N, C-alpha and C positions, 0 to 999 in steps of 0.2 A: 319654687323653681320656675323656669320659663315654660310657657305653654308652647307645645309643638303643633305645627300646622298639619303634620302627618299623624297617623294613629299612634297614641302613646304606647300601644302594645308592642310597637317595633323596638322600643328601647327599654332598658332596665328602669323600673320605677325610681323616681327621685327619693332620697332618704327622708324618712319621716321625722327624724330627730338627729341631734348630734351624736357622734359615735364615741362618746366618752367611755361607754362601757365595752367598747370593742377591744378585745384582747390581742388583736393582730392575727397574722397568718402563721399556720404551723410550718410552712415551707419557706418563710422569709424571716429568719432569725437575725439576731443582732450582728452575726458575723457574715451575713449575706451582703453582697455589694449593693443591692437595691434597698436595703432595710430602711435607711433614713428617708429616702424619697417615697417609698411605698407607705411607710408609717405616716408621713406628713399628709399624703393624699387621702389616706384612710381616715385620719382624724378630721380632715376638712370635708368629709362626706363625698368626695369625688368617686371613690371606689366602692361605695356602699352597694351591697347586693350584687356584686360582680365577681363572685368566686368561681373558680373552675372545678371545685369539688368541695368536700366537707372541710370548711375552714382553711382552704388552700388558695393561693394566688396564682401559682404556676408561672413564675416570672420568665421561664425560658420558652413557654409556648408562644406560637405566632399570635400577634395581635389581629383581631378581626375588626370589621368595620362597625359592628354594633357597639363594641366596647370603646372604639375610638371616638365615635360621635357622642356616646353617653358621657365619657369623661370630659370631653371638650365643652359640652353644653353646661355641665355642672361647674366648670371653672372659667366660664367665658366672660370676656369683656369685648363688646363688638368694636370693630374698626369702622369708624364712620366714613372713611374715604377709601373707596375701592376702585379708584381710577386706573390703578395699575392693571387690574383685571380687564378693564375695557380696552386697554391698548394692545392686548394680545388676543390670539384666537383661543378662547376658552369654551367655545360652544360645545365641545365634546363632554364638558362637565354639566351641560344643560343649565348654565347660569342664567337665572332670571331674577334680578334684584328689584324689589319694590321700595323705592325711596319715598319718604313722607313729603309733606308739602314744603318742609324746610330743607329738603335735599339730604336728609339723614336716614340712617337705618335704625330700626328698633332692634332690641335684643331678640324679640320674638321672630323678627324677619331673618336675623342671622341664624337662629336655631333652625328655622324652617329650611334655610339654604344649606346648612350643613347636612340635614337629613336628606334633602334632595340629591346633593352630591353623592352621598354614600350609595344611594340607590341607582344613580345614573352613571356611575364610574365603571365603564366597560362591563355592564351587566346585561347586555342584550341577550335575550333567550333564557335568562335565569329566573327562578322563582324569587320572591322577596326574601324569604328566609335564606335561600341559597346565596343570594347576593350579599346579605349582611354577614354571612359566615365566612366570606372570602378574606384572605390575609391582606395586610396593608404593606406596601413597599415604602421605602424611605422617600421616594419622590412623590408618591400619592399622598403621604401624610402632610407635606409641606403646605399646600393651600388651606387645608383644614385648620392648622395651627395658626397661620397668618390671619385668617378671618376671625377665629375665636379670640385671639389675643390682641388684634389690632396692630400687628407688627408693621412699622412704616417702610416705605420704599427705600431701596438701597442700591448701590452700585454692584457690578458683577463681582462675585467672590472668586472667580478664576478657576473653578473646578474644570479640569481638562476632560472629564468624561461627560460633561454637559455641553450643550451648544444652543445657538440661537433658535434652532428648530425644536428644542425641547420645551413644551408648553409649561412645564413645572419650574423652569429655570428662574423666573423672576421671584417666585415664592421662596425657592431655596436660597437665593441671594439675600432676601430679607432675613431669613432665619440665621444664616451664617454671619451677617453683619451684627445681629443682636447677640451672637455668641450662643445661640440655642443649639445649633448643629456645628460639627467640625468635620475636617477631612477624615476619611476612613483609612488612609494609608500614610506611610512615612515618606516614601521617596518623592511623591508628587501630590499636589492637591487633587484629590478625587473624592467624589461624593458617594459612589457606589449606589446609584439611584434605584437599581432593581433589587437590592438586598431587602429581605422581608424583616420588618420590625418584630421584636419580641415584646411581650407584655411588660417585662422589667425594663427594657430599653425605653419604651414609651413613657413609663412612669418617671424615669430619670429625665427624659426630654421635657415632660410637663413641669417637673421641678425646676429645670433650667429656665423654661418660659416664665414661670411664676417669679423666679428670682429676677429675671429681666424686667417684668412688669412692676414688681414691688421689691426693689433692692433692699436688703436688710440694712438698717441704720445702726450706728454705734450708740450705745447708751452712756450718759454722763453720770457718775456716782454722786449722790447727795453729799454735801459737805458735813463733816462731823461737828457736833456742838462742843462748846468749851467746857460746859458743865454737865455732869451726869444728871439725868433726870431721875427723881425719886419716884419709882413706880410702886412703892410700898413693899418692895421685897428687900430682904436682908442683903446688904452688900458684903461681898467678900473682900479680902485684902487685895486680890488681884484687880478688883473693880474700882478701888479707890485711887484717886489721882492726887498727887502732891501739888500744893500750891506754892509757888515760889514768889517771895517778895523781894523787892530790891530796896535796900536801905542805904541811906547815905552814911558813909563812914566819916571818921574824924578828918580824914585827908580830903574830903570832898568827893571821893570816888564812889562808885556804885558797888554795893555788896549784894551778892545774890544769896538769898536765903531760901532754904527748903522748908522752913517752918511755916505753919499757918499764920496768916496775918492776924494781928490782934486789933480789935476795934477799940478806940479811945473815945469814950463818950464825953469825957470832960474837956478835952482840948480839941480845937479845930485844926489839928495838925494835918497837913496834907500827906496823904499816903501815896507813895510811888505806885504807878500802875504795875500790875502783875504781868510778867511775860511768861507765857506758857509755851514750851516747845511742842512741836507737833508730836502727837502720839504715834508710837511705832505700830506698824500693822501687825495685827495678831497672826501668828502662824497657824495654818490649818493643821490640826493634829492628824487629819486623815490624808493619806497619800493620794495624789491624782490618779484617776483610773487610766491604766495603760491599754491602748488599742492592741488587740491581738495581731500577731504577725499573720499575713495572708498565707493560705496554702499555695502549693505549686499549681500552675495551670495544667489542665488534663487534656488527653486526646489530641496532642499536637500532631498535625498532619501537614506534609509538604508535597507540593506538586510543581511542575515546571510552568512558568509563566513567560511566554514568548521565548526568544532565543537566549536571553541572558538573565532571566528573572526566576524567582521562587515565590509561589503563593503559599502563605502560611495560614492555617486555621487552627483554632483551639477552643476549648471549653473552659468555663470558670472553674476555679479550685473547688474541690469537694469539701473543704473546711477552712478553718482559720478566720482571721479578721477580714473586714470589708476591704475590697480592692479599690485603691484610689486611681491607679493607672497601670497600664501594661507597657512593656517595652521589649522589642525584639533585639536579639544579638546573634551575630553569625561570624563564622571564620572558615577559612580553608582547612580541611581536615588535617589534623596533626600540627597546625600552627598553634602558637601559644596565645596570641593576642586576639581578643574578640572585638568586633565592631558593633556598636550599639545604635539603634534607631531612635526616633523621637518618641516621646511619651504618647500613649494612646488612651482615649477615654475608657472608663471602666466597662462601658457597654460594648466595646469593640471585641469582635471574635475572629477577625481575619485582617490580613494585611499582605502587602506585596513588597518584596525586596528586589530592586532592579539594578542593572549595570554591573552584574557580576562577571567573573572570568569564565568563559566557555572552556570546557575540557577539564574542569576542576570538580572535586567532590567537596560539598559544603556541609558544615554542621550548623544547625539552627536551634536556638532555645528561646523560650518565652518567659519573661519575668513578670510576676505580679507584685506590686509594691503599695505600701501605705506609709503613714508617718512613722511607724515603728521600724520598718525595714522591708526587705523584699525576699522573695523565694523564687527560684528558677526551676523550670521543668527540665527533665532529662533531654539531652541534645539528640535531635533527629538528624539524619544525614540524607543527602540527595546529590546525584551527579548531574552536572549540566554538560550535555554532550557538545563536542565540537561540530561545526557544520561539516558535512561531507566534502572531501576535496574534489576539485574538478578533475577531469580526465587527463591522463598523461598525454603529452603532445608529440607529434612527429615521430611516431613509432616506425622504425625501419629495421630490416634484418639483413645482415651480411652472411652469406652461406660460405662455409669452409669446405663442406662436402655434402653428400646427400643426407647425412644425419648429424652434422656438426655445424652450428651456426651461432652468431652473436646478435643479440637483440639490443637495439639502441632506442632511447626515448628521452624526451625533455620533461622536466618537472611541470606539474600543472601550473597554469597562470593565475589561479585563484582558488577560493574555497579554504577549507580548514587545512591545518598542517598535516602533512603526510607522515603517518607512523610506520607504514610498511608499503612495499610494492608486491603485488601478486602477479607472477608470470605463469600463465597456463598455456598448454598446447594440446592439440587433438589431431588425430588422424582423420581422414575423410569420412570414416564410418563411425566416428566417436563424437561425443559431446564433451564440453569442458567439465572437468570434475576436480575434486580435491586430490585425487590420486595422481593427477598429472599437473602438479602445481609446485612452484617454489615461492615461499614467502620470504621476503628479503628486507632487512633493515636498510635504510638509506646509507648507513655507514658501511654496509657490506659491499656496496656497489662501487665499481670503478667510475670515477667522474671524469668526463672529457670536456675540455673547453670551458668557456665562461658562461654558457647558457643557463645552468650546466646541463650536460647530457649524461645520462646514466647508461651503463653498459653491463650486460650480463651474458655469459657464455653458457651454452647448453648443448649437451650431447644426448641424442636419442638412440633407442635400441636398433631400429631398422629404418630404411628409407620408406617414406610414404608422402602423401600430399598433406603436409602439416600446415595448420593454422595456429597462430599465436595471438594471445590477448594479454595486454598489460593493464592492470588496474591499480589505482591509488586507493589506499586503505587508511582509515582512522576510526576512532570510536563512533564517529557520526555516520559512517557508511562506507560503501565500496563503490567507486566510480570507474567503470572499465572504458578503455578506448576501443575503437572498432577492431575487428579481426584483421590480422595481417598475414598474408601468404608468405610462407618460407620460400624464397626464390631459388630453389634448385632447378636444374634443367627439367627433370622429370615433373616436378611440381608445376612448373610453368606450362608445360605441354598439356598435362592433364587438366589444369585450370582452364586453359583456352578451349579444350575439347568440351568440358562440362559447361562452362559459362557462355562462351562465344559461339560455339557451333551448335551443341545440343540445346542450350538455353534459348538462342535466338531463332533457330531454324526448325526446332523440333515440332512446333505446331503444324507447320506446313508439310514436313516430312516426318511422319511418326516413326518410321523405321529407324531414324537416328536415336530417338528416345528408347525404343525397344532394345536396340543393340547395346547402348550404353548401360541400361539397366541390367542386361544380361551379363555384361562383363563384370559389373560390380557385385552381382549376386550369383553364387553364394560366397565366393572368396576372391579377393583381389589384392594385388600388391604391385609395387613398382620397384624394379631393380635397374642397375646399369648393366650394359652388355659386357661381354668378355673382352672388349677391346679398350678398357680403361675409359669408360664413358664415351666410346665411339658411337654407341647406340643406347637408346632408352627402350627398355622392354616393359610392356604392360602385360602382366600375367593374369590369367584367370585359372584357378586351380580346380581340377575335377569338373571342368565345364562340359557336361553332357549336352548334346551328342557330338561336340567337336572332337572328343577323344577318339572317335572312329576315324577321323581324318588326321589325327595326331597334331592338330593345330591347337596351340595353347597360349600364344602370346602375339602381341603386336610389336614390331621392332621399328622404331622411328629414330632417324638421325637427330642428334641433340641440337643441331643448328636450325632445325625446323621449329622455331619458337615464335609465336606471335599470330596476330589475326591474319597476316598475309599468307599464312600456311593453313587456313581453314579447309581449303580444297584438298590438301594432302591428308588432313585428319579425316575428312569425309571419305576419301579413297580407302583408308585403312579400316574404317568402320564398315564400309561396304563389303570388304573381304569377310568380316565376321558374319554379316547378315546373309551373305550368299552361300556360306559354307555350312549353314545349319538349317534344318527344317523346323527347329524348335521355336523360332520367332514368328514366322509367317503362319497365319491361319491356314493358308493353302500353300504348301511347299512346292507343289508341282510346277506352278508358273515360274518359280526361281530356276528350276531345272531346265525349263524350256528356254529361258534366257541364256543359260550356260551353253546350250546347244547352238544358239545363234552366234555367240562370240567364238565358240570352238570352230564353227565353219569359217568365220572370218580369219581366225589365226592360222588355220590349216591351209588357207589359200594364200598366205602372205609369203611363203617361201623362205621364212626365217625361223630358226630354232629358238630365237630369243623373243619371238612374238607369242606371248602367253594369253590364252583366252581369258583367264581370271583377271589379268591386269587390264585388258581392254574393258572387261566388265566393270571393274572398280573405277577406272578412269571415267567411264561414261556416267556412272552414278554420281561422281563428284561434279562433272560438267553439267549434269541435270540441275544441280543446286547452284553452281557457280559457272555460268556460261562462258566467262572469260578465264576460267581456271586452267591449271596445268593439265596437259594430256601427254605425259612423257612417252607412254608406250605407243600411243597412236602416232606420234611424230617421229620417234627415234628407233623403236624396236620392231615396228611392223611395216615393212616396205609396202607402198601402195596405199597406205592409210594416211589421212591428214588430220582431220578432226572428227570426233564422233558425229555421225550423220543424224539427221532428224529421225530416220527410221530406228537407229540404234538407241537414241534417247527415249523414243516411244516404247520400244521393247522393254527397257528397264522400268519406265514409269508404270506400264501395265503390270509387269511382274511384281514390282514392289507393292502394288495395290491389290495383289491377290487375283489378278485377271490373267487368263491365258492370252498371251500376245497374239495380235492379228497375224503376225508373221508365221506363227506355228501352224495355223490353219492353212495359210497360203502355201506353206512348204510341204506339209505332210498329209493334207486331205486329198483324196482322189475325187473324181468327178461325181461320185455318188454321195460324198460327204463323209465317208469312212476314213479314219486315221490309218495311215500305213505304218503299223506297229513294227514291221520288219525294218523300215527305214529309220524309224526312231531309235530302235535298239542298235542298229549299225552305227549311228552317229554317237551314241553313248559310248560304245566300245572304242570309237576312233579318237576320243579325247586324249590329249597328249600327256596328261599327268594323272596318276592313280588317285591323288587327293581329290581331284575334281570329278573324275569318272565315278569313283566310289560315292562321292557326295551326291552326284546326279542320280545314280542308281538308287541310293537311299531315299532321296526326295521323291522318286517316282514309284516307290514301292506300293502305293495305294492307287496310282493312276491307272486308268483303263480297267478298273476292277481289281487291281492288285496282282502281285506275282503269285504264280502257282507253285514256284519252287524258289524261295528267297535265297536259299543257300547257293544254288547253282547260279542265280542271277548275280549275286555279289562276287562270286569267283570269276564269272565271265566278265563283269564290269572292270575289274582291276587287272584283267589279262591273264589270270591263272588258269582259266578253263575257257577255251574258245569254241567248245563244241555246242554250248547252249545256244539255241536259236531264240526265237521270240518267247520271252518269259510270261507274257500275258495270255489270257484266253477269254473268250466271251463269257460273261456272267461274273467273272472275277473269282478269286480264291479266298477272299477275306470277308468277314461279315459286314452287313450294312449297319447303319447307325441305330443304336437303341432308340425306342420311341417313348413319347410321353414323359420326358424328364420333368419332375416337379420338385420344387424347393420349399422348405418351411424354415424360416430363420428363427433362431433362439438366442439365448445369452451366450455370446462368444462361440456360436455354433450354427451350423446349417444342416438340417435333416433333408435327405433327398430320396426319391424313389423313381423307378423307371420300368419300362416294359421291354420284352425281348425284341431284338431286331427282326425285321421281316424276312431277312435272308442271312443264313449263317456261314456262307462261303463254301458250302459243300463239306464242312467238317464240324464235328461236335464242338460246341462252345466250351472253353476251359475256364472262363472267368470274364470279369469286367475290370477296366481301368477307369478310376475316377480322378479327374484333375481339376484344379481350381487356381484362380489367380485374382489378385486385386487390381484395381485400376493402375495402369502404368507398368504392370508386370506381364511376363509371358508365361505360358504353361511350361512347367519344368518338372524334372524327376524329383525335385525337392518339395514339390507341392502335388503329391500323387499318392493314391492308395490302391491296392489290388483287392478285388472282391471276388469270392468264389462264384462259380457258374450258377449255383442254385439260389443265390441271394440277389434280390433286386431292390435293396434299400440299404442305406448306411447313414452315418452322421459324421460330419467334418467338425472337429473340435479345435480349440486353441486359436480361434480367429479373433479379430479385433472388432469390437462393437462400433457401429457407425460407419464402417468401411464397406463399400459395395464389392462383392465377389461374383465372378462368373465361373460357372461349373459346367463341365462336359463329361460325358460317359462314352466309353468305347468298348465294344465287345471284342473278345479274343477267341480265336479257334485254335485247333491243334496243328496248324499248318507247319510242317517241317521244323518242329521245335528242336533246339539244342545245337544249332550250327551257327555259322557266321550271320551277322545281323540278328542275333537271337533275342535281343531285348523286346522287340515287338514283331517277330515273325507271327503272322496270323492276326496282327492287330488290325481291326477293321476301321471303318469310317467313323470318325467321332460324331457324336450328336451335336446339334447346334448349341451354342453356349446359352445358359439360362442364369439370370442374375438375381441376387438377394442381398439384404443388408442385415447382419446380426445386430440385435439390440438387447440391452438389459431390461429385464422385467417383462 
């Protein structure tokens, strides 16, 4: 064999003698598809000492580099011209060829080069043994075989998965032109360059290369002799041949005789030549050996390939005769006719079927065939999904009433065919869900026009701010259009409040956000008024503490729809904000602003001039300086537009500040507040809604009421005997001290200390309140704790959300009468924040 430039210990030792006594491999029997090729290579000494186990070849194992180079060196014939390598960038193969003086390569040099390639092929960082144990891909094999067998240059084979940037492509083209390699798929010429070669596949490939190098030649049979040779053995009757002589008859014709010709020693009579007919071929008494039928391919597996293809893999049959080729067949499920692909080489184990119909389920089977016949695998099935449809177009809604409407849309302009349409709806506090959905076949829908436009009528249980979403559906997916507002009058108004007023101005005026959140929580609904949609009523149910003033709804004329009415929406929200102390951290400044506008209204001389309307008008003008001011201009004589002083009173009050006007009006020269004057103006307010609200908001001002029951009765005019309800030192506890929070998993633990002053009465407990960002303190987020306890845990919170907590002490001041919810409720502690977290 050839001497190697590298250490011989890298490769299997060359065979010491011919393999005549080799009995073959136990795992490559006569019915194995690789049997003929492996046996030929084994007999030629190519595979000597390269077993994978005790007498085994392991044809399905990956081919490693050690075996590749060993087999090639043993079957090599060098290619003297390697110009094709020099024309391309092969430096990553570390190619360094040493030509002799005549410009040729020796076999030793080629063997050395093959060895160097195997070690230099993407083996940076690997040990020598680790490199040689690496598997070989179809593209990596190509230059090795070209160099070992001297395969000449060829044109491109047209494999679509190779390109000019693939450095292996010239070598692959040579092998394809020589017929040593073929396409790995049916539908298009592909080489599958990254597929790993098996030992059996490489044996078959070497056999193809050897056939290309030394094509088998047809043998010419020797001509048979006219006479039997006497070899000294007795002849049987079957071995004797009859001699025919042709004698001339009396008529001059030729007579054919089957008798032996007799010699005439006496006469020189000319004997006619003997004509011997060709002997008939002897029939072989033994019948020709029949090749066994191959078994069925096993482990057939299907997967999607692109948008319209199926990738098929399989394994060789577990028995039967040698496979000469494979063939795929496919059909749409339940069709009768099968479509067959091209024949595939016996070493093929995968292929791709392309150009199939999307949205269909296909059955695929693999056929193994030889000269005797074929056997097919069981059919496997796979579905090719449709592409998802595009979204429905131009969704619009016509309202028939507050809870009946018609949805219109146009079909998608592209994508897969629509199997169904999904129409979903949700209220303003809901998400889209299957419980509020109709799935509709296209045939169920009314079609309008030539677009075509679909139409669906829907009736809901009650009025609300409804959003509708239409989606196109098929097996490939669901594609929704954007949300569409149901255009009822109430929906439009609420939408403008939420999106255009609160959404755009809420950052600058937080009271808008706080008020809108208060209305939505805990319960909210929209109805039409009692005048056949003459008004739109926005209700909040059980909205504490406005139930003390009996305010429970906003009433808006339905003609007030659009951005041009944002000042009116702000006016209505200002009513809610000023009628409750539950939104503002410091409610007393809101009450002081009430007093300011009460004094203006009482001085107008008109019973239609209401302080509360002046208050709300000014709040709206504070946001929209050119906005409407109906009450200032029409109901209150002497008033024109909200003055700069009025706007500043509202701005300070809404920011939790005591207005400068209050000190200027009620402080005496010593800086003390004239509480008698304040109380007198509270009682002078024109409507018990507002006087009761102001009395409630001032319950903790100036130290708090000493008799809340009498103060409330006096504020709404039922008891005029009560004088100043406040006294020095106050009558309610001061704030608890040292509030501390410890966040947990969906919980916050807190503790605190007693207040420094109890209001002159024994404490009867504490009130713990909490709120998340964007929320206000509410009776729905509150717990009562007994007087002897100064710690508790708030549960059922949301992890990752910041909560603010405050604690208020309560004493026994006049418990059980009007304003009883928090009679004796002291000054709240400053809010402390924490964020619950899991773990």
